[in-house]
C-alpha positions in Angstrom: -58.3 67.7 -72.7 -59.9 66.8 -69.3 -59.6 63.1 -70.2 -56.0 63.5 -71.1 -55.3 65.2 -67.8 -57.1 62.4 -65.9 -55.0 59.8 -67.8 -51.8 61.6 -66.9 -52.9 61.8 -63.2 -53.6 58.0 -63.2 -50.2 57.3 -64.7 -48.5 59.5 -62.1 -50.4 57.9 -59.3 -49.5 54.4 -60.6 -45.8 55.4 -61.0 -45.8 56.8 -57.5 -47.4 53.7 -56.1 -45.0 51.3 -57.7 -42.0 52.3 -55.6 -44.1 52.0 -52.5 -45.3 48.5 -53.5 -41.7 47.6 -54.2 -40.7 48.8 -50.7 -43.5 46.8 -49.2 -42.6 43.7 -51.2 -38.9 44.1 -50.2 -40.0 44.4 -46.5 -42.1 41.4 -46.9 -39.2 39.5 -48.5 -36.9 40.6 -45.7 -39.5 39.6 -43.1 -39.8 36.2 -44.8 -36.1 35.8 -44.9 -35.8 36.9 -41.3 -38.5 34.4 -40.3 -36.7 31.7 -42.2 -33.4 32.6 -40.5 -35.1 32.6 -37.1 -36.7 29.3 -37.9 -33.2 27.9 -38.7 -31.7 29.5 -35.5 -34.3 28.1 -33.2 -33.5 24.4 -33.9 -29.8 25.2 -33.6 -30.3 26.9 -30.2 -32.4 24.0 -29.1 -29.9 21.4 -30.2 -27.1 23.3 -28.4 -29.2 23.4 -25.2 -29.8 19.7 -25.5 -26.0 19.1 -25.9 -25.3 21.2 -22.8 -27.9 19.3 -20.8 -26.5 15.9 -21.9 -22.9 17.1 -21.1 -23.9 18.2 -17.6 -25.7 14.9 -16.9 -22.7 12.9 -18.1 -20.3 15.0 -16.1 -22.4 14.6 -13.0 -22.6 10.8 -13.4 -18.8 10.6 -13.9 -18.2 12.9 -10.9 -20.4 10.8 -8.6 -18.8 7.6 -9.9 -15.3 8.9 -9.3 -16.2 10.1 -5.8 -17.7 6.8 -5.0 -14.7 4.9 -6.4 -12.2 6.8 -4.3 -14.4 6.6 -1.2 -14.7 2.9 -1.5 -10.9 2.6 -1.8 -10.3 4.9 1.1 -8.0 3.4 3.8 -7.4 6.5 5.9 -3.8 6.6 7.2 -3.2 2.9 7.4 -2.7 0.0 5.1 -4.9 -3.0 5.8 -3.4 -4.9 2.9 -5.0 -7.6 0.7 -2.1 -10.0 0.7 -3.3 -11.6 4.0 -6.7 -13.2 3.9 -9.1 -13.3 0.9 -9.6 -10.5 -1.6 -12.7 -8.6 -0.7 -15.9 -10.1 -2.1 -18.3 -7.4 -3.3 -21.1 -9.8 -2.4 -20.9 -8.4 1.1 -20.5 -4.8 0.1 -23.3 -2.6 -1.2 -23.2 0.9 -2.6 -26.2 3.2 -2.2 -26.3 7.0 -2.8 -22.5 7.2 -2.6 -22.3 5.2 0.7 -20.6 1.9 1.2 -22.3 -0.6 3.4 -21.5 -4.1 4.7 -24.5 -6.4 3.9 -25.4 -10.1 4.3 -24.4 -11.6 1.0 -27.6 -13.7 0.8 -30.4 -11.6 2.4 -28.7 -8.2 1.5 -29.6 -7.0 5.0 -27.4 -4.0 5.9 -25.1 -4.8 8.8 -22.9 -1.7 9.0 -23.7 1.5 7.2 -21.3 4.1 5.7 -17.9 2.4 6.1 -14.5 3.7 4.9 -13.3 0.3 3.8 -13.6 -3.4 4.7 -11.6 -6.6 4.4 -12.6 -10.2 4.8 -10.5 -11.6 7.6 -12.2 -14.8 8.8 -10.3 -18.0 8.9 -13.1 -20.2 7.5 -16.6 -20.3 6.3 -17.7 -20.9 9.9 -16.2 -17.6 10.9 -17.1 -15.2 8.1 -15.7 -12.1 9.8 -15.1 -8.8 8.1 -12.7 -6.2 9.4 -13.9 -2.6 8.6 -13.0 1.0 9.3 -15.5 3.8 10.1 -14.6 7.3 11.1 -11.0 6.4 11.7 -11.8 3.4 14.0 -11.7 -0.3 13.4 -14.4 -2.9 14.0 -15.4 -6.4 13.1 -18.7 -7.9 12.0 -20.0 -11.4 11.1 -21.7 -11.4 7.7 -23.7 -14.5 8.4 -25.1 -13.8 11.9 -25.4 -10.1 10.9 -23.8 -9.1 14.2 -21.2 -6.4 14.8 -18.8 -8.2 17.2 -16.5 -5.2 17.7 -17.9 -1.7 17.5 -15.8 0.9 15.6 -15.3 3.2 18.6 -12.2 2.1 20.4 -9.4 0.6 18.3 -7.3 2.6 15.9 -5.7 -0.4 14.2 -6.7 -4.0 13.7 -5.3 -7.1 12.1 -6.8 -10.3 10.6 -7.9 -13.3 12.7 -5.4 -16.1 13.1 -6.1 -19.2 15.2 -9.2 -17.5 16.7 -7.5 -14.3 17.7 -7.0 -10.9 16.1 -4.7 -8.1 17.2 -6.1 -4.7 17.9 -4.3 -1.5 18.9 -5.3 0.9 21.6 -3.3 3.9 23.0 -0.1 2.5 21.4 -0.4 -1.0 22.8 -1.5 -4.3 21.2 -4.1 -6.7 22.6 -6.0 -9.6 21.1 -9.8 -10.2 20.7 -11.6 -13.4 20.0 -14.3 -14.1 17.5 -16.9 -12.9 20.0 -15.2 -9.6 20.2 -14.0 -10.1 23.8 -10.5 -9.1 24.9 -8.6 -12.4 25.2 -5.1 -10.9 25.8 -4.7 -7.6 27.4 -3.0 -4.5 26.0 0.6 -4.7 27.1 2.6 -5.1 23.9 4.1 -2.1 22.2 2.9 -1.2 18.7 6.1 -0.4 16.6 4.5 0.5 13.3 4.2 -3.2 12.5 2.7 -4.3 9.1 -0.3 -6.5 8.8 1.9 -9.6 8.6 2.9 -9.1 12.2 0.8 -9.9 15.3 -0.4 -13.1 13.6 -0.4 -16.5 15.4 1.4 -19.5 13.9 1.2 -22.9 15.5 0.1 -21.2 18.7 2.8 -18.5 18.9 3.0 -14.8 18.0 5.9 -12.3 18.0 5.3 -9.2 20.0 7.3 -6.4 21.7 7.4 -5.3 25.3 7.3 -1.7 26.5 11.0 -1.3 25.7 10.4 -2.4 22.1 12.5 -5.6 22.4 10.6 -8.5 20.9 9.8 -12.0 22.1 7.2 -14.7 21.6 3.9 -15.3 23.4 1.5 -18.2 23.4 -2.3 -17.9 23.0 -2.7 -17.1 26.7 -0.4 -14.1 26.4 2.5 -15.7 28.3 6.1 -15.2 27.2 7.4 -18.4 25.5 10.6 -16.6 24.5 11.5 -13.5 26.6 11.6 -10.1 24.8 15.4 -9.8 24.4 15.9 -9.5 20.7 15.7 -7.3 17.6 14.6 -10.0 15.2 12.7 -13.3 15.5 11.8 -15.8 12.8 9.2 -18.3 13.8 9.4 -22.0 12.8 7.0 -24.8 13.8 8.9 -26.0 16.8 11.4 -23.3 17.4 12.4 -19.7 16.6 15.5 -18.1 15.2 16.4 -15.1 17.4 19.1 -12.5 17.1 20.2 -8.9 17.7 21.7 -6.6 15.1 25.5 -7.1 15.0 25.3 -10.6 16.7 24.8 -14.2 15.6 21.5 -15.9 15.4 20.4 -18.5 17.9 17.9 -21.4 17.6 15.6 -21.3 20.6 12.7 -23.5 21.6 9.4 -22.2 23.0 10.6 -22.9 26.5 13.5 -20.4 26.1 16.2 -23.1 25.7 19.0 -22.3 23.3 19.4 -25.2 20.9 22.2 -23.8 18.8 24.3 -20.7 18.7 26.4 -19.0 16.1 23.9 -19.5 13.3 24.6 -17.5 10.1 22.6 -17.1 6.9 25.2 -17.7 4.2 28.9 -17.7 3.3 30.3 -16.0 0.1 33.6 -16.2 -1.7 35.5 -12.9 -1.9 37.9 -11.8 -4.6 40.7 -9.2 -4.9 42.3 -7.5 -7.9 45.7 -8.8 -9.3 47.9 -7.3 -11.9 49.5 -9.5 -14.6 51.1 -9.2 -18.0 49.1 -10.5 -21.0 51.2 -13.4 -22.5 50.2 -12.6 -26.1 50.3 -8.8 -26.1 52.8 -8.2 -23.3 50.6 -5.4 -21.9 49.7 -5.1 -18.2 46.2 -6.1 -17.2 44.1 -6.4 -14.0 42.3 -9.6 -13.2 40.4 -11.1 -10.2 41.7 -13.8 -7.8 39.7 -15.7 -5.3 40.7 -15.4 -1.6 41.1 -18.9 -0.4 41.8 -18.0 3.2 38.9 -15.8 4.1 35.1 -15.6 3.4 32.3 -13.1 3.9 29.3 -14.4 5.9 25.9 -12.9 6.4 23.6 -12.6 9.5 20.4 -10.8 8.6 21.4 -7.6 6.9 25.0 -7.5 8.0 28.4 -9.1 7.1 31.3 -10.5 9.0 34.6 -12.2 8.1 35.6 -15.8 8.7 38.8 -17.6 7.9 39.1 -21.0 6.1 39.3 -22.8 9.5 36.0 -21.4 10.7 37.4 -18.9 13.0 35.4 -15.6 13.3 37.7 -12.7 12.4 35.0 -10.0 12.3 31.5 -10.1 13.9 28.5 -9.4 11.6 28.6 -5.6 12.0 29.2 -4.3 8.5 26.9 -3.9 5.5 29.4 -5.6 3.2 33.0 -6.7 3.1 35.4 -7.1 0.1 39.0 -8.1 -0.2 41.7 -5.6 -1.3 44.6 -8.0 -1.0 44.9 -11.6 0.4 45.2 -10.1 3.9 43.6 -6.6 3.6 39.9 -5.9 3.5 37.4 -3.1 3.0 34.3 -3.0 5.1 31.3 -0.6 4.9 29.7 0.7 8.0 26.0 0.5 8.8 25.5 4.1 7.5 26.2 2.6 4.0 28.7 5.4 3.4 31.7 5.1 5.7 34.4 2.6 4.9 37.2 1.1 7.1 40.3 -0.9 6.2 40.7 -4.1 8.2 43.7 -6.5 8.5 43.6 -10.3 8.6 43.1 -10.2 12.4 40.1 -7.9 12.3 41.9 -4.8 13.4 40.8 -1.5 11.8 43.8 0.2 10.2 42.2 3.4 8.9 39.0 5.2 8.1 38.4 6.3 4.5 35.9 9.0 3.6 34.0 8.1 0.6 
């Protein structure tokens, strides 16, 4: 009986221990599964962190590159233009830590540090001069001698060199410096918002304006070859074509002598509408007939009227002229909106609101 009781107790203990072992085994399995899951999550988190780091590095590189690109293209408020002179050669521009520098193209010695922009403006290999901007001012340097010939602390605008001279602007007036950086022609010519194509010498002469904003022509000494009396001047080799708005052009030499007056740019046929009956259908139609008695001519941006004998009927004061009838004309005023009706003698008959 005692052995039977002992056997029963052992069975009961074994049965009681089995659930506990199963719980322990389940916990072990869960821990193993959790460890496996953690082991899988750690590489994923690591990979995600690597991707984030790579993204940040790439973004930083792109950001610096973009900033450097726009800085190197910066021209502040003025256009120095590449259409005059050679395109910039990056052989004389270096980029370091987001800063643009002018350097000697052979030795790589830094000549000017931290510029806004630069432009090659020398006339030959003997004068390898670069125009540059720094802190809103203009300067010039020689990229062979490694010398700054004009410091960027005085001039707010500057132009390319032509015939050994370059225009620079100070306090609203234009003067000219030579390749040594010395002022060759004093500051007495008005700056009128001129583009880079202006203030350039051709065959010893340059078009400039006086203090009243009328333009004339000076020589390389700064003397008036053609007095400042005009609105427009077109330089040729041995003479200039000069004119004012609403007037004819003149051919003038560089001693101020008028060679020819009454110069115009071109002459155009003008047409007017005519009504007729179609011979086949018998229906009324509108056609165009050439006016053989009058012509439109152009002087600069303006039109006038001339007859077939060469007599000026209307001076060049309108933006365009067209024919309504053989002796009646429509002319547009310089505001490009208002229209007037003119007879064959040039008299204004009425004003028409458009």
